[in-house]
N, C-alpha and C positions, 0 to 999 in steps of 0.2 A: 553519476551524481546522486548523492543521498539527499533527500528532501525532508526538511523538518516539517512534520505534520501540523505544528503549531502556527506555521506561516500561511496555512491554507484555511480559508473560511470553513466553518463547520459544515455548511451546506455543500460546498465544493468537495470537501474531503469525503463526506458521506456518498456523494455521487460517484467519485472516483472508486471508492471501495465497493460500492454496489455494482458498478460496471465490472470491476475485477472479479467479484464473486460470481456474477452471471457468466463470465468467461471460463470459470473453473468447472471441473466436473463435479458439480455440487449435486448431491443425491436428492435434494428436496426442492420442490417448486413452491412449497408453502411460504407465503410472504412472511409469516410470523418467524419461521425458522431462518429465513434469509435475513430478516431484520436483526435477529439475535446474532447471527454470524457477522454481520456488518458492525454491530456494536462491539463485539469481541475483537474483531480485527482492528478497529480504530483504537481500542484500549491497548492492544499489543503494539501498534505503531507508536503510540504515545510513550510506552515503556521501552521502546527500542528493541522489542523482541522480534518485531517485523520491521522492515525498512522499505520505504517508498523510494524507488529509484527512477531516474529519468535519464534517457539517452539523448544527447544532442545530435545524433546521427540523422541528418535530414532525409536520408534515403529510406528510412523506416516510415511506415504509416503512423499517424498520430497515436492510434491506440496501441501500437507496438513499441512506442517510445518510453512508456512508463510501465512499471510492474511493481509487485510487492514480493519481497524475498525475506527469508529468515536471515538474521544476522549471522547464523552459522554458515550460511551459503557463502559468505565472504570471509569465513574463518575469524569472525569477531564475536565478542561478547557484547551485551547491551552497553556496558560501561565503556567499551572501546569505540562505539559508533560516534563519528563526528560528522555533523551535517555540513554540506557545502554551502558557501555563501551564495545568495542569489543576486 
């Protein structure tokens, strides 16, 4: 399921992206650099360069049910991305 980031409050979206960044192999522990990364990722989500996905598989842990992927991962261009209705 592709989630439209505009449907998520700014605070919740920032928290989701921050948690995702912390799970990645991010080379910096500097809060300033992490905040820049979060801002850049949110911009890419809004431009559909990255896609926030959610799995409805109840067997997965809650943190494993959502992820951020490139649109290329799904063989899509940003203009081809269509968000699912919630």
